[in-house]
N, C-alpha and C positions, 0 to 999 in steps of 0.2 A: 143397218145399211144406210138409213137416212142420216144417222149420225156421222158416218164417214163421208157422206155427200158434202157436208160443210167445208171440208178441207180443200174442196176443189171449186168453190164459189167465192167470188170476190166479196170483201165486206161491203155492206150497203152504207154508204156515208149518211150522216146525220146532221141536220142543220144546227149550226152553232147556236142559233137563237132558241133552240128547242127548250131550254132549261129557263127561259125568261118568263115562264107563266106565274111564277110565285110572286105574291105582292111584295114589292120593294120600297113602299112608302115609309118615311120616318114620321112617328107621331110621338109627342112628348119625349123627344130625344132618343127614342127607341127604334134602331133601324129594323126593318121588316117588322113592324109593330103587330100586324094581324097574324102573323106566323108565330110569333112569340106569345101572344096573349092566348091564342087558341089552345094553348097547353094548360091553362088554368083549369078547365073542366076535367082534364085527364088527372090533375092532382087531386081533385075532389073524389073522384072514383077510387083512386089509390088511397086515399085517407080513409074513405067510408069502408072499403074492403079490408084494409089492414087492421082497422079498429075492430071491425066485425070478426075478423079472423082471430085476433087475440082474445076477444072476449067470447069466441065461439058462439055467435048470436045466430048465424045463418045455417040453414040445413046443408049438411055435407061437411061442415067444418070440424065435426067430431069423428070423422072417418079417418082412415089411414092417409087418405090425400090431403090431410090438413096442411102438411108442409108444401105440398104442390100449390095449394090455393095461395098460401102467403108468398111463395117464391114468384107466382104469377104476378100478384100485385105489386111486389118490389120491382119485378122486371118492367112492368107497365110505368112504374115510377121513374126508373132510369130511362125508359124510352121517351118519356115526357121532358126529361132534362136535355135529351139530344135534340 
């Protein structure tokens, strides 16, 4: 019932400046420097998790969920690239 009500309500306009909250400074020739550099810790987590997964060093990596753990870390790595 609530879902069908949205078809009868006008869209709520959003201010165009809403998306200007991200840092837009250029440092060392890199546009949006802090947004780009903040992905470096993500890659460290991916690296540690993937190496531990391959070597099966952490608790849980020897379970049938082993592939899911590795897929998770690989997915986080691709997210960091984005």
